[in-house]
A tleap script that builds the chain and sets N, CA, C and O, in Angstrom:
source leaprc.protein.ff14SB
mol = sequence {
  NMET ILE VAL GLU ASP ILE LYS LYS LEU TYR
  ASP LEU PHE TYR SER HIE ILE LEU THR PRO
  TYR ASN LEU LEU ASP ASN ALA LYS LEU PRO
  ASN TYR SER TYR VAL ASN TYR TYR MET GLY
  GLU ASN GLY LEU ILE ALA GLU MET GLU CYS
  GLU ARG GLU VAL ALA LYS LYS PRO VAL ILE
  PHE TYR TYR TYR PHE ASP LYS ASP ASP LYS
  LEU ILE GLU VAL TYR MET GLU GLU ASP GLY
  ASP LYS ASN LYS LEU PHE ASP ARG ASN VAL
  GLU LYS ASN TYR GLN LEU SER LYS MET LEU
  SER LYS ARG LYS ASP ALA LEU TYR ASP CLEU
}
set mol.1.N position { 193.130 182.418 263.319 }
set mol.1.CA position { 192.241 181.923 264.340 }
set mol.1.C position { 192.965 182.662 265.300 }
set mol.1.O position { 192.235 183.592 265.643 }
set mol.2.N position { 194.340 182.721 266.071 }
set mol.2.CA position { 194.803 183.923 267.251 }
set mol.2.C position { 194.517 185.135 266.611 }
set mol.2.O position { 193.442 185.565 267.029 }
set mol.3.N position { 194.906 185.693 265.972 }
set mol.3.CA position { 194.201 187.097 265.163 }
set mol.3.C position { 192.625 187.300 265.235 }
set mol.3.O position { 192.185 188.450 265.232 }
set mol.4.N position { 191.950 186.442 265.285 }
set mol.4.CA position { 190.875 186.503 264.990 }
set mol.4.C position { 190.305 186.731 266.450 }
set mol.4.O position { 189.395 187.525 266.691 }
set mol.5.N position { 191.012 185.859 267.506 }
set mol.5.CA position { 190.483 185.991 268.911 }
set mol.5.C position { 190.827 187.028 269.380 }
set mol.5.O position { 190.028 187.522 270.175 }
set mol.6.N position { 192.214 187.848 269.088 }
set mol.6.CA position { 192.481 189.031 269.525 }
set mol.6.C position { 191.837 189.822 269.144 }
set mol.6.O position { 191.244 190.467 270.009 }
set mol.7.N position { 191.570 190.255 267.489 }
set mol.7.CA position { 190.338 191.356 267.383 }
set mol.7.C position { 189.215 191.129 268.234 }
set mol.7.O position { 188.781 192.214 268.621 }
set mol.8.N position { 188.685 190.339 268.601 }
set mol.8.CA position { 187.078 190.116 268.923 }
set mol.8.C position { 187.594 190.459 270.718 }
set mol.8.O position { 186.949 191.407 271.166 }
set mol.9.N position { 188.287 190.045 271.416 }
set mol.9.CA position { 188.724 191.044 272.511 }
set mol.9.C position { 189.486 192.112 272.586 }
set mol.9.O position { 189.543 192.745 273.640 }
set mol.10.N position { 190.208 192.491 271.454 }
set mol.10.CA position { 190.135 194.079 271.483 }
set mol.10.C position { 189.017 194.963 270.839 }
set mol.10.O position { 189.113 196.184 270.960 }
set mol.11.N position { 187.949 194.411 270.153 }
set mol.11.CA position { 186.793 195.057 270.273 }
set mol.11.C position { 185.966 195.104 271.600 }
set mol.11.O position { 185.436 196.190 271.833 }
set mol.12.N position { 185.767 194.084 272.522 }
set mol.12.CA position { 185.141 194.078 273.346 }
set mol.12.C position { 185.625 195.077 274.300 }
set mol.12.O position { 184.931 195.580 275.183 }
set mol.13.N position { 187.053 195.378 274.033 }
set mol.13.CA position { 187.908 196.352 275.445 }
set mol.13.C position { 187.310 197.559 274.782 }
set mol.13.O position { 186.641 198.311 275.492 }
set mol.14.N position { 187.455 197.816 273.615 }
set mol.14.CA position { 187.478 199.464 272.574 }
set mol.14.C position { 186.958 199.788 271.822 }
set mol.14.O position { 187.017 200.966 271.470 }
set mol.15.N position { 186.310 199.021 271.309 }
set mol.15.CA position { 184.863 199.490 270.131 }
set mol.15.C position { 183.919 199.434 270.580 }
set mol.15.O position { 183.652 198.748 271.567 }
set mol.16.N position { 183.158 200.150 269.966 }
set mol.16.CA position { 181.451 200.591 270.632 }
set mol.16.C position { 180.779 199.066 270.118 }
set mol.16.O position { 179.841 198.637 270.790 }
set mol.17.N position { 181.146 198.442 269.206 }
set mol.17.CA position { 180.377 197.345 268.461 }
set mol.17.C position { 179.341 197.987 267.793 }
set mol.17.O position { 179.177 198.105 266.579 }
set mol.18.N position { 178.544 198.456 268.871 }
set mol.18.CA position { 177.207 198.829 268.105 }
set mol.18.C position { 177.041 200.797 268.794 }
set mol.18.O position { 177.605 201.136 269.834 }
set mol.19.N position { 176.487 201.439 268.243 }
set mol.19.CA position { 176.103 202.860 268.916 }
set mol.19.C position { 175.179 202.973 268.851 }
set mol.19.O position { 174.828 202.396 267.822 }
set mol.20.N position { 173.925 203.634 269.586 }
set mol.20.CA position { 173.288 204.106 269.425 }
set mol.20.C position { 172.452 204.735 268.094 }
set mol.20.O position { 171.238 204.720 267.889 }
set mol.21.N position { 173.371 205.204 267.396 }
set mol.21.CA position { 173.064 205.991 266.434 }
set mol.21.C position { 172.770 204.456 265.314 }
set mol.21.O position { 171.687 204.375 264.735 }
set mol.22.N position { 173.309 203.895 265.220 }
set mol.22.CA position { 173.179 202.577 264.325 }
set mol.22.C position { 171.748 202.302 264.370 }
set mol.22.O position { 171.139 202.421 263.307 }
set mol.23.N position { 171.023 201.911 265.545 }
set mol.23.CA position { 170.189 201.533 265.979 }
set mol.23.C position { 168.602 202.532 264.938 }
set mol.23.O position { 167.699 201.969 264.319 }
set mol.24.N position { 168.797 204.013 265.106 }
set mol.24.CA position { 168.067 204.579 264.910 }
set mol.24.C position { 167.287 204.313 263.573 }
set mol.24.O position { 166.101 204.625 263.461 }
set mol.25.N position { 167.955 203.766 262.637 }
set mol.25.CA position { 167.666 203.241 261.197 }
set mol.25.C position { 166.238 202.189 261.313 }
set mol.25.O position { 165.298 202.090 260.524 }
set mol.26.N position { 166.431 201.644 262.301 }
set mol.26.CA position { 165.437 200.537 263.018 }
set mol.26.C position { 164.067 201.123 262.725 }
set mol.26.O position { 163.227 200.397 262.194 }
set mol.27.N position { 163.803 202.280 263.007 }
set mol.27.CA position { 162.590 202.771 263.196 }
set mol.27.C position { 161.975 202.839 261.943 }
set mol.27.O position { 160.779 202.588 261.794 }
set mol.28.N position { 162.939 203.259 260.773 }
set mol.28.CA position { 162.245 203.271 259.538 }
set mol.28.C position { 161.328 201.687 258.829 }
set mol.28.O position { 160.520 201.663 257.900 }
set mol.29.N position { 161.841 200.510 259.682 }
set mol.29.CA position { 161.315 199.326 258.590 }
set mol.29.C position { 160.262 198.811 259.070 }
set mol.29.O position { 160.134 198.663 260.285 }
set mol.30.N position { 159.320 198.447 258.184 }
set mol.30.CA position { 158.062 198.061 258.594 }
set mol.30.C position { 157.796 197.361 259.397 }
set mol.30.O position { 156.571 197.330 259.512 }
set mol.31.N position { 158.488 196.465 260.357 }
set mol.31.CA position { 158.280 195.590 261.755 }
set mol.31.C position { 158.658 196.202 262.931 }
set mol.31.O position { 158.497 195.813 264.087 }
set mol.32.N position { 159.232 197.303 262.466 }
set mol.32.CA position { 159.728 198.249 264.091 }
set mol.32.C position { 158.133 199.042 264.419 }
set mol.32.O position { 157.469 199.586 263.537 }
set mol.33.N position { 157.822 198.976 265.535 }
set mol.33.CA position { 156.817 200.013 266.278 }
set mol.33.C position { 157.120 201.111 266.732 }
set mol.33.O position { 156.403 202.110 266.785 }
set mol.34.N position { 158.309 200.975 267.120 }
set mol.34.CA position { 159.155 202.782 267.720 }
set mol.34.C position { 160.608 202.119 268.092 }
set mol.34.O position { 160.939 200.941 268.227 }
set mol.35.N position { 161.123 202.976 268.170 }
set mol.35.CA position { 162.346 202.907 268.505 }
set mol.35.C position { 162.523 204.569 269.359 }
set mol.35.O position { 162.384 205.688 268.866 }
set mol.36.N position { 162.914 204.129 270.946 }
set mol.36.CA position { 163.095 205.228 271.793 }
set mol.36.C position { 164.348 205.345 272.631 }
set mol.36.O position { 164.851 204.341 273.134 }
set mol.37.N position { 164.890 206.619 272.799 }
set mol.37.CA position { 165.952 206.835 274.051 }
set mol.37.C position { 165.540 207.552 275.021 }
set mol.37.O position { 164.653 208.406 275.003 }
set mol.38.N position { 166.573 206.997 276.395 }
set mol.38.CA position { 166.112 207.572 277.358 }
set mol.38.C position { 167.418 207.424 278.457 }
set mol.38.O position { 167.906 206.300 278.334 }
set mol.39.N position { 167.953 208.044 279.248 }
set mol.39.CA position { 168.815 208.276 279.701 }
set mol.39.C position { 168.456 207.174 281.156 }
set mol.39.O position { 167.394 207.297 281.766 }
set mol.40.N position { 169.382 206.259 281.505 }
set mol.40.CA position { 169.472 205.454 282.660 }
set mol.40.C position { 170.521 205.779 283.507 }
set mol.40.O position { 170.993 206.907 283.365 }
set mol.41.N position { 171.170 204.790 284.662 }
set mol.41.CA position { 171.833 205.418 285.733 }
set mol.41.C position { 173.180 205.330 284.860 }
set mol.41.O position { 174.008 206.154 285.249 }
set mol.42.N position { 173.747 204.299 283.447 }
set mol.42.CA position { 175.282 204.796 283.609 }
set mol.42.C position { 175.232 204.933 282.099 }
set mol.42.O position { 176.149 204.699 281.312 }
set mol.43.N position { 174.210 205.282 281.874 }
set mol.43.CA position { 174.122 205.983 280.176 }
set mol.43.C position { 172.669 205.950 279.265 }
set mol.43.O position { 171.627 205.843 279.911 }
set mol.44.N position { 172.600 206.027 277.984 }
set mol.44.CA position { 171.726 205.830 277.279 }
set mol.44.C position { 171.329 204.398 276.783 }
set mol.44.O position { 171.963 203.523 276.193 }
set mol.45.N position { 169.967 204.492 277.271 }
set mol.45.CA position { 169.449 203.085 276.677 }
set mol.45.C position { 168.185 203.040 275.614 }
set mol.45.O position { 167.023 203.405 275.788 }
set mol.46.N position { 168.687 202.587 274.695 }
set mol.46.CA position { 167.790 202.666 273.545 }
set mol.46.C position { 166.444 201.354 273.829 }
set mol.46.O position { 166.595 200.357 274.535 }
set mol.47.N position { 165.575 201.610 273.303 }
set mol.47.CA position { 164.374 200.436 273.580 }
set mol.47.C position { 164.024 200.624 272.391 }
set mol.47.O position { 164.391 201.564 271.687 }
set mol.48.N position { 163.143 199.570 272.018 }
set mol.48.CA position { 162.444 199.493 270.092 }
set mol.48.C position { 161.647 198.247 270.604 }
set mol.48.O position { 161.928 197.547 271.576 }
set mol.49.N position { 160.558 198.116 269.713 }
set mol.49.CA position { 159.411 197.509 269.700 }
set mol.49.C position { 159.554 197.177 268.489 }
set mol.49.O position { 159.431 198.068 267.648 }
set mol.50.N position { 159.861 195.759 268.040 }
set mol.50.CA position { 159.391 195.137 266.514 }
set mol.50.C position { 158.768 193.708 266.564 }
set mol.50.O position { 158.769 193.029 267.591 }
set mol.51.N position { 158.167 193.251 265.220 }
set mol.51.CA position { 157.360 192.551 265.245 }
set mol.51.C position { 158.217 191.357 264.574 }
set mol.51.O position { 158.697 191.472 263.446 }
set mol.52.N position { 158.371 190.155 265.402 }
set mol.52.CA position { 159.547 188.942 264.740 }
set mol.52.C position { 158.985 188.462 263.575 }
set mol.52.O position { 157.792 188.227 263.766 }
set mol.53.N position { 159.355 188.209 262.407 }
set mol.53.CA position { 159.028 187.594 261.157 }
set mol.53.C position { 157.767 186.190 261.562 }
set mol.53.O position { 156.638 185.976 261.122 }
set mol.54.N position { 158.769 185.331 262.762 }
set mol.54.CA position { 158.404 184.026 262.894 }
set mol.54.C position { 156.978 184.333 263.800 }
set mol.54.O position { 155.764 184.186 263.665 }
set mol.55.N position { 157.617 184.680 264.468 }
set mol.55.CA position { 156.160 184.260 265.287 }
set mol.55.C position { 155.196 185.812 265.501 }
set mol.55.O position { 154.390 185.764 266.431 }
set mol.56.N position { 155.245 186.978 264.796 }
set mol.56.CA position { 154.391 187.369 264.676 }
set mol.56.C position { 153.395 187.977 265.392 }
set mol.56.O position { 152.228 188.207 265.078 }
set mol.57.N position { 154.345 188.336 266.952 }
set mol.57.CA position { 154.011 189.316 268.306 }
set mol.57.C position { 155.254 189.799 268.140 }
set mol.57.O position { 156.176 189.369 267.447 }
set mol.58.N position { 155.153 191.240 269.222 }
set mol.58.CA position { 155.608 192.012 269.255 }
set mol.58.C position { 156.897 191.849 270.442 }
set mol.58.O position { 156.741 191.586 271.635 }
set mol.59.N position { 157.938 192.042 269.865 }
set mol.59.CA position { 159.144 192.250 270.599 }
set mol.59.C position { 159.678 193.160 271.021 }
set mol.59.O position { 159.699 194.079 270.203 }
set mol.60.N position { 160.412 193.507 272.453 }
set mol.60.CA position { 161.093 194.536 272.861 }
set mol.60.C position { 162.294 194.601 273.068 }
set mol.60.O position { 162.635 194.108 274.143 }
set mol.61.N position { 163.187 195.078 272.371 }
set mol.61.CA position { 164.564 194.697 272.924 }
set mol.61.C position { 165.007 196.146 273.467 }
set mol.61.O position { 164.685 197.194 272.907 }
set mol.62.N position { 165.718 196.071 274.525 }
set mol.62.CA position { 166.771 197.130 275.235 }
set mol.62.C position { 168.421 197.218 275.171 }
set mol.62.O position { 169.212 196.456 275.728 }
set mol.63.N position { 168.676 198.193 274.459 }
set mol.63.CA position { 170.318 198.139 274.426 }
set mol.63.C position { 170.835 199.120 275.366 }
set mol.63.O position { 170.407 200.274 275.348 }
set mol.64.N position { 171.589 198.798 276.060 }
set mol.64.CA position { 172.292 199.805 277.095 }
set mol.64.C position { 173.438 199.807 276.571 }
set mol.64.O position { 174.042 198.942 275.938 }
set mol.65.N position { 173.738 200.992 276.921 }
set mol.65.CA position { 174.955 201.865 276.304 }
set mol.65.C position { 175.633 202.628 277.976 }
set mol.65.O position { 174.996 202.848 279.006 }
set mol.66.N position { 176.736 202.814 277.760 }
set mol.66.CA position { 177.947 203.348 279.018 }
set mol.66.C position { 177.707 204.508 278.542 }
set mol.66.O position { 177.025 204.569 277.519 }
set mol.67.N position { 178.246 205.834 279.213 }
set mol.67.CA position { 178.359 207.203 278.901 }
set mol.67.C position { 179.213 207.562 277.773 }
set mol.67.O position { 179.031 208.676 277.283 }
set mol.68.N position { 180.146 206.782 277.263 }
set mol.68.CA position { 180.566 206.841 275.954 }
set mol.68.C position { 180.181 205.930 274.651 }
set mol.68.O position { 180.872 205.414 273.772 }
set mol.69.N position { 178.603 205.961 274.943 }
set mol.69.CA position { 177.757 205.423 274.055 }
set mol.69.C position { 178.573 204.024 273.682 }
set mol.69.O position { 178.565 203.845 272.464 }
set mol.70.N position { 179.233 203.047 274.376 }
set mol.70.CA position { 179.640 201.874 274.189 }
set mol.70.C position { 178.528 200.731 274.560 }
set mol.70.O position { 177.771 200.859 275.522 }
set mol.71.N position { 178.517 199.576 273.667 }
set mol.71.CA position { 177.100 198.917 273.933 }
set mol.71.C position { 177.522 197.896 275.336 }
set mol.71.O position { 178.537 197.210 275.212 }
set mol.72.N position { 176.894 197.830 276.386 }
set mol.72.CA position { 177.011 197.027 277.603 }
set mol.72.C position { 176.245 196.020 277.542 }
set mol.72.O position { 176.706 194.914 277.824 }
set mol.73.N position { 174.959 196.163 277.176 }
set mol.73.CA position { 174.145 194.915 277.606 }
set mol.73.C position { 173.092 195.144 276.546 }
set mol.73.O position { 172.880 196.226 275.998 }
set mol.74.N position { 172.299 193.732 276.258 }
set mol.74.CA position { 170.893 193.916 275.176 }
set mol.74.C position { 170.534 192.683 275.930 }
set mol.74.O position { 171.253 191.822 276.439 }
set mol.75.N position { 168.975 192.842 275.861 }
set mol.75.CA position { 167.926 192.585 276.918 }
set mol.75.C position { 166.743 192.277 275.742 }
set mol.75.O position { 166.568 193.388 275.241 }
set mol.76.N position { 166.038 191.527 275.203 }
set mol.76.CA position { 164.896 191.034 274.755 }
set mol.76.C position { 164.129 190.488 275.555 }
set mol.76.O position { 164.553 189.597 276.291 }
set mol.77.N position { 162.372 191.044 275.605 }
set mol.77.CA position { 161.100 191.257 276.452 }
set mol.77.C position { 160.145 190.583 275.353 }
set mol.77.O position { 159.720 191.122 274.331 }
set mol.78.N position { 159.964 189.587 275.696 }
set mol.78.CA position { 158.926 188.595 274.811 }
set mol.78.C position { 157.515 188.234 275.940 }
set mol.78.O position { 158.052 188.360 277.040 }
set mol.79.N position { 156.736 188.038 276.077 }
set mol.79.CA position { 155.427 187.909 276.511 }
set mol.79.C position { 155.780 188.094 278.382 }
set mol.79.O position { 155.626 187.191 279.203 }
set mol.80.N position { 156.169 189.216 278.621 }
set mol.80.CA position { 156.688 189.490 279.865 }
set mol.80.C position { 158.274 188.991 280.766 }
set mol.80.O position { 158.698 189.111 281.916 }
set mol.81.N position { 158.752 188.420 279.528 }
set mol.81.CA position { 160.122 187.332 279.945 }
set mol.81.C position { 160.891 188.440 279.217 }
set mol.81.O position { 160.589 188.970 278.148 }
set mol.82.N position { 162.135 188.729 280.152 }
set mol.82.CA position { 163.519 189.491 279.811 }
set mol.82.C position { 164.695 188.432 279.858 }
set mol.82.O position { 164.894 187.758 280.869 }
set mol.83.N position { 165.391 188.331 278.818 }
set mol.83.CA position { 166.254 188.051 278.511 }
set mol.83.C position { 167.636 188.202 278.100 }
set mol.83.O position { 167.772 188.033 276.888 }
set mol.84.N position { 168.654 188.455 278.701 }
set mol.84.CA position { 169.933 188.718 278.258 }
set mol.84.C position { 170.313 188.292 277.209 }
set mol.84.O position { 170.445 187.069 277.250 }
set mol.85.N position { 170.661 188.919 275.868 }
set mol.85.CA position { 171.442 188.635 274.820 }
set mol.85.C position { 172.870 188.626 274.816 }
set mol.85.O position { 173.605 187.757 274.347 }
set mol.86.N position { 173.210 189.787 275.445 }
set mol.86.CA position { 174.018 190.140 275.299 }
set mol.86.C position { 174.889 190.975 276.835 }
set mol.86.O position { 174.389 191.851 277.539 }
set mol.87.N position { 176.219 190.374 276.987 }
set mol.87.CA position { 176.706 191.257 278.247 }
set mol.87.C position { 178.583 191.274 277.700 }
set mol.87.O position { 179.443 190.478 277.325 }
set mol.88.N position { 178.409 192.813 277.990 }
set mol.88.CA position { 179.945 192.961 277.338 }
set mol.88.C position { 180.938 192.254 278.442 }
set mol.88.O position { 181.906 191.578 278.095 }
set mol.89.N position { 180.564 192.503 279.885 }
set mol.89.CA position { 181.918 191.469 280.614 }
set mol.89.C position { 181.719 190.250 280.277 }
set mol.89.O position { 182.676 189.586 279.879 }
set mol.90.N position { 180.497 189.719 280.357 }
set mol.90.CA position { 180.578 188.417 280.121 }
set mol.90.C position { 181.232 187.892 278.928 }
set mol.90.O position { 181.939 186.897 279.088 }
set mol.91.N position { 181.101 188.462 277.581 }
set mol.91.CA position { 181.978 188.095 276.721 }
set mol.91.C position { 183.360 188.576 276.623 }
set mol.91.O position { 184.172 188.030 275.877 }
set mol.92.N position { 183.723 189.861 277.558 }
set mol.92.CA position { 185.421 189.566 277.718 }
set mol.92.C position { 185.723 188.644 278.338 }
set mol.92.O position { 186.630 188.061 277.745 }
set mol.93.N position { 185.354 187.964 279.607 }
set mol.93.CA position { 185.652 187.062 280.204 }
set mol.93.C position { 185.867 185.660 279.194 }
set mol.93.O position { 186.962 185.105 279.106 }
set mol.94.N position { 184.911 185.294 278.618 }
set mol.94.CA position { 184.949 184.350 278.002 }
set mol.94.C position { 185.703 184.080 276.936 }
set mol.94.O position { 185.882 182.929 276.537 }
set mol.95.N position { 186.326 185.366 276.259 }
set mol.95.CA position { 187.370 185.399 275.099 }
set mol.95.C position { 188.360 185.186 275.982 }
set mol.95.O position { 188.968 184.166 275.656 }
set mol.96.N position { 188.801 185.684 276.954 }
set mol.96.CA position { 190.039 185.483 277.607 }
set mol.96.C position { 190.502 184.280 277.676 }
set mol.96.O position { 191.414 183.668 277.122 }
set mol.97.N position { 189.324 183.929 278.839 }
set mol.97.CA position { 189.230 181.952 278.912 }
set mol.97.C position { 189.898 181.253 277.535 }
set mol.97.O position { 190.997 180.722 277.370 }
set mol.98.N position { 188.851 181.461 276.680 }
set mol.98.CA position { 189.165 180.998 275.604 }
set mol.98.C position { 190.472 181.122 274.628 }
set mol.98.O position { 190.692 180.250 273.788 }
set mol.99.N position { 191.242 182.144 274.772 }
set mol.99.CA position { 192.793 182.488 274.203 }
set mol.99.C position { 193.473 181.748 275.273 }
set mol.99.O position { 194.066 180.728 274.922 }
set mol.100.N position { 193.504 182.202 276.999 }
set mol.100.CA position { 194.026 181.313 277.364 }
set mol.100.C position { 194.320 179.755 277.674 }
set mol.100.O position { 195.357 179.212 278.055 }
set mol.101.N position { 192.592 179.040 277.272 }
set mol.101.CA position { 192.807 178.053 277.156 }
set mol.101.C position { 193.588 177.417 275.964 }
set mol.101.O position { 194.222 176.364 275.899 }
set mol.102.N position { 193.300 178.545 274.897 }
set mol.102.CA position { 194.186 177.648 273.404 }
set mol.102.C position { 195.668 177.879 274.105 }
set mol.102.O position { 196.288 176.818 274.169 }
set mol.103.N position { 196.284 178.856 274.571 }
set mol.103.CA position { 197.890 179.035 274.781 }
set mol.103.C position { 198.057 177.420 275.574 }
set mol.103.O position { 198.627 176.406 275.172 }
set mol.104.N position { 197.413 177.652 276.658 }
set mol.104.CA position { 197.827 176.271 277.455 }
set mol.104.C position { 197.501 175.018 276.888 }
set mol.104.O position { 198.232 174.129 277.324 }
set mol.105.N position { 196.647 174.633 276.056 }
set mol.105.CA position { 197.071 173.333 275.449 }
set mol.105.C position { 197.950 173.731 274.000 }
set mol.105.O position { 198.077 172.756 273.260 }
set mol.106.N position { 198.456 174.773 273.584 }
set mol.106.CA position { 199.767 174.575 272.617 }
set mol.106.C position { 200.676 174.334 273.337 }
set mol.106.O position { 201.491 173.453 273.065 }
set mol.107.N position { 200.749 175.238 274.665 }
set mol.107.CA position { 202.157 174.665 275.537 }
set mol.107.C position { 202.189 173.199 275.439 }
set mol.107.O position { 203.163 172.577 275.014 }
set mol.108.N position { 200.837 172.543 275.943 }
set mol.108.CA position { 200.948 171.173 276.613 }
set mol.108.C position { 201.494 169.700 274.766 }
set mol.108.O position { 201.905 168.543 274.672 }
set mol.109.N position { 201.132 170.755 273.846 }
set mol.109.CA position { 201.664 169.871 272.406 }
set mol.109.C position { 203.200 169.826 272.513 }
set mol.109.O position { 203.718 168.796 272.081 }
set mol.110.N position { 203.996 170.750 273.007 }
set mol.110.CA position { 205.005 170.698 272.971 }
set mol.110.C position { 205.779 169.702 273.557 }
set mol.110.O position { 207.005 169.732 273.453 }
savepdb mol mol.pdb
quit
């Protein structure tokens, strides 16, 4: 439990989690229309369109990477609505809060 929390936190601070290269194989899948890469303000952006199996309509995913190719954010666009699915900074703060809360609870149990 604490070891798993520390590993998650470590990964959020230091791991790539996912690289642009990992996404390239998606272009070979039958439900993907395209995978495009282009430069944004802060690094590489991977854009890919695929058809979801359940809804049978196209969805576009946007993966934002920093200059070191670390995943920063992921968005999904469907029917013109763009929703954030992942934010590295939000996840870091969540994991830190979760760990601090567990430590505080453990101190109160003494």
